[in-house]
C-alpha positions as CSV (number, residue, x, y, z in Angstrom):
1,X,0.0,0.0,0.0
2,X,2.8,2.4,0.9
3,X,4.5,1.7,-2.4
4,X,1.4,2.6,-4.2
5,X,0.8,5.8,-2.3
6,X,4.4,6.8,-2.8
7,X,4.1,6.4,-6.5
8,X,1.1,8.8,-6.6
9,X,3.4,11.6,-5.4
10,X,6.9,10.6,-6.7
11,X,6.6,8.6,-9.9
12,X,8.2,9.8,-13.1
13,X,5.8,12.3,-14.8
14,X,4.8,11.8,-18.4
15,X,3.3,14.0,-21.1
16,X,0.1,13.2,-22.9
17,X,2.2,11.5,-25.6
18,X,4.0,9.4,-23.1
19,X,7.3,11.3,-23.2
20,X,9.1,12.6,-20.1
21,X,8.3,16.1,-19.0
22,X,11.0,18.7,-19.3
23,X,13.6,18.5,-16.6
24,X,13.1,20.7,-13.6
25,X,15.0,24.0,-13.8
26,X,18.5,24.4,-12.2
27,X,19.0,24.0,-8.5
28,X,19.6,27.2,-6.4
29,X,19.8,25.5,-3.1
30,X,19.3,22.1,-1.6
31,X,15.6,22.9,-1.2
32,X,14.8,25.3,-4.1
33,X,15.3,25.5,-7.8
34,X,15.0,28.5,-10.1
35,X,11.4,29.1,-11.1
36,X,9.9,27.6,-14.2
37,X,7.0,30.0,-15.0
38,X,5.7,28.0,-18.0
39,X,3.8,25.4,-15.9
40,X,2.9,24.4,-12.4
41,X,5.0,21.8,-10.4
42,X,4.1,19.8,-7.3
43,X,5.4,21.8,-4.4
44,X,5.0,25.3,-5.9
45,X,4.3,27.9,-3.3
46,X,2.0,30.9,-4.1
47,X,1.0,34.0,-2.1
48,X,-2.6,34.3,-1.0
49,X,-2.9,37.6,-3.1
50,X,-2.8,35.6,-6.3
51,X,-5.9,33.5,-5.4
52,X,-9.6,34.5,-5.9
53,X,-9.9,36.4,-2.7
54,X,-13.6,35.4,-2.3
55,X,-12.7,31.7,-2.2
56,X,-10.0,31.8,0.4
57,X,-11.0,29.7,3.5
58,X,-8.9,31.8,5.8
59,X,-7.5,35.2,4.7
60,X,-4.9,35.1,7.4
61,X,-3.0,32.2,5.7
62,X,-0.2,34.0,3.8
63,X,0.9,31.3,1.4
64,X,-0.3,28.0,-0.3
65,X,1.7,25.0,-1.5
66,X,0.3,23.0,-4.5
67,X,0.2,19.3,-3.7
68,X,-1.1,17.7,-6.9
69,X,1.1,15.5,-9.1
70,X,3.1,17.4,-11.6
71,X,2.0,15.1,-14.4
72,X,-1.6,16.4,-13.9
73,X,-0.4,20.1,-13.9
74,X,1.7,20.2,-17.1
75,X,0.8,23.0,-19.5
76,X,2.5,23.2,-22.9
77,X,1.3,24.1,-26.5
78,X,-2.4,23.4,-26.6
79,X,-2.4,21.2,-23.5
80,X,-4.0,22.4,-20.3
81,X,-3.9,20.8,-16.8
82,X,-6.1,17.7,-16.6
83,X,-7.7,18.8,-13.3
84,X,-10.7,21.1,-12.6
85,X,-9.7,21.5,-9.0
86,X,-6.3,21.9,-7.4
87,X,-5.3,21.0,-3.9
88,X,-3.1,23.2,-1.6
89,X,-1.6,23.0,1.8
90,X,-1.5,26.1,4.0
91,X,2.0,27.7,4.6
92,X,2.9,30.1,7.4
93,X,6.0,31.9,8.6
94,X,7.9,29.9,11.1
95,X,7.1,32.5,13.9
96,X,3.4,31.7,13.7
97,X,4.1,28.1,14.8
98,X,6.2,29.1,17.9
99,X,4.7,29.3,21.4
100,X,6.1,32.2,23.5
101,X,3.9,31.4,26.5
102,X,5.5,31.2,30.0
103,X,5.0,27.4,30.1
104,X,6.0,26.7,26.6
105,X,9.2,24.8,25.7
106,X,12.2,26.9,24.9
107,X,12.2,28.2,21.4
108,X,15.2,26.2,20.4
109,X,13.5,22.9,21.3
110,X,10.3,24.0,19.5
111,X,12.3,24.7,16.3
112,X,14.2,21.5,16.6
113,X,10.9,19.6,16.9
114,X,9.4,21.2,13.9
115,X,12.4,20.5,11.7
116,X,13.4,17.0,13.0
117,X,10.4,15.2,14.5
118,X,7.0,16.8,13.6
119,X,5.6,14.6,10.8
120,X,2.6,16.9,10.3
121,X,4.6,19.8,9.0
122,X,7.4,20.6,6.5
123,X,10.1,23.1,7.1
124,X,11.1,25.4,4.4
125,X,14.3,27.5,5.0
126,X,14.4,31.1,4.1
127,X,15.5,32.0,0.5
128,X,16.6,35.6,0.1
129,X,17.3,35.0,-3.6
130,X,13.6,34.4,-4.0
131,X,12.6,37.2,-1.6
132,X,11.6,34.8,1.1
133,X,13.3,36.4,4.1
134,X,11.9,34.1,6.8
135,X,11.6,30.3,7.1
136,X,8.2,28.8,6.4
137,X,6.1,25.9,7.7
138,X,3.8,23.8,5.5
139,X,0.9,22.5,7.6
140,X,-0.3,19.2,6.2
141,X,-3.2,19.3,8.5
142,X,-4.8,22.2,6.6
143,X,-5.6,21.3,3.0
144,X,-8.0,23.0,0.7
145,X,-9.4,22.5,-2.7
146,X,-9.8,25.4,-5.2
147,X,-11.4,25.5,-8.6
148,X,-8.5,25.9,-11.0
149,X,-9.9,29.1,-12.4
150,X,-9.5,30.8,-9.0
151,X,-5.8,29.7,-8.6
152,X,-2.6,31.4,-9.7
153,X,-0.8,30.8,-12.9
154,X,2.7,29.2,-12.8
155,X,4.3,32.7,-13.4
156,X,2.9,33.8,-10.0
157,X,4.7,31.2,-7.8
158,X,7.3,32.5,-5.4
159,X,9.1,29.2,-4.6
160,X,9.7,26.0,-6.5
161,X,11.1,22.9,-4.8
162,X,14.3,21.2,-6.1
163,X,14.8,17.6,-6.6
164,X,15.3,15.4,-4.5
165,X,13.9,17.7,-1.8
166,X,10.5,17.8,-3.5
167,X,10.3,14.0,-3.5
168,X,11.3,14.0,0.2
169,X,8.6,16.6,0.9
170,X,5.9,14.5,-0.6
171,X,7.1,11.2,0.9
172,X,6.7,12.9,4.2
173,X,3.3,14.1,3.3
174,X,2.2,10.6,2.2
175,X,3.6,9.1,5.4
176,X,1.6,11.5,7.6
177,X,-1.6,11.7,5.5
178,X,-1.9,8.0,4.9
179,X,-0.8,6.7,8.3
180,X,-3.0,3.6,9.3
181,X,-3.6,3.1,12.9
182,X,-5.0,0.3,15.0
183,X,-6.0,-0.5,18.5
184,X,-2.7,-1.5,20.2
185,X,-3.9,-0.9,23.8
186,X,-3.6,-4.6,24.7
187,X,-0.1,-4.9,23.2
188,X,1.2,-1.9,25.2
189,X,-0.5,-2.8,28.4
190,X,1.6,-3.4,31.5
191,X,0.2,-6.9,32.1
192,X,1.0,-8.0,28.6
193,X,4.6,-6.8,28.8
194,X,5.0,-8.5,32.2
195,X,3.6,-11.7,30.7
196,X,6.1,-11.6,27.9
197,X,9.0,-10.8,30.2
198,X,8.1,-13.8,32.3
199,X,8.8,-16.0,29.3
200,X,12.3,-14.7,29.1
201,X,13.6,-14.6,32.6
202,X,17.0,-13.0,33.2
203,X,20.0,-15.2,33.9
204,X,21.1,-15.6,37.5
């Protein structure tokens, strides 16, 4: 199942004729490439000002990241994107994810958790070359679907992810979004663990 889900986000994109799509533009940093304004790519980030303002679910969200597969987004010649609706994840400045309350963990630990351990978010470093002066956080918990007519054109993106960072980003998204849980209460209970331990007594 995980292999199938992974392929939905990371498989090699094809054109309508079956040929490979143009290669992504040159890499600027480990996370970002130069911007290809001819068509949309999975992972593109757009400012809220470029969307239909009447359709925004929350006007306080400053940026949105496109999460659809690139092969469904390609535009070239007479070809238009296959989709009537596009899916986006909310993107915020890092500061909006930090808790400055008296009882909150120290800021260094909060940032460390966001970068290293929190599976529900994606950390995007600042990129002054693209006029992104502050780090950003993509919130996988907040997804929204827009009609394609109310979404920005490729030329209006402000960030484009580089490879293999883009693949990493959407592997993380699929791990989080498609996690399958089950009731493991019995397996984690103290009595069950003690029962197992009794079968493997320590040596004298």
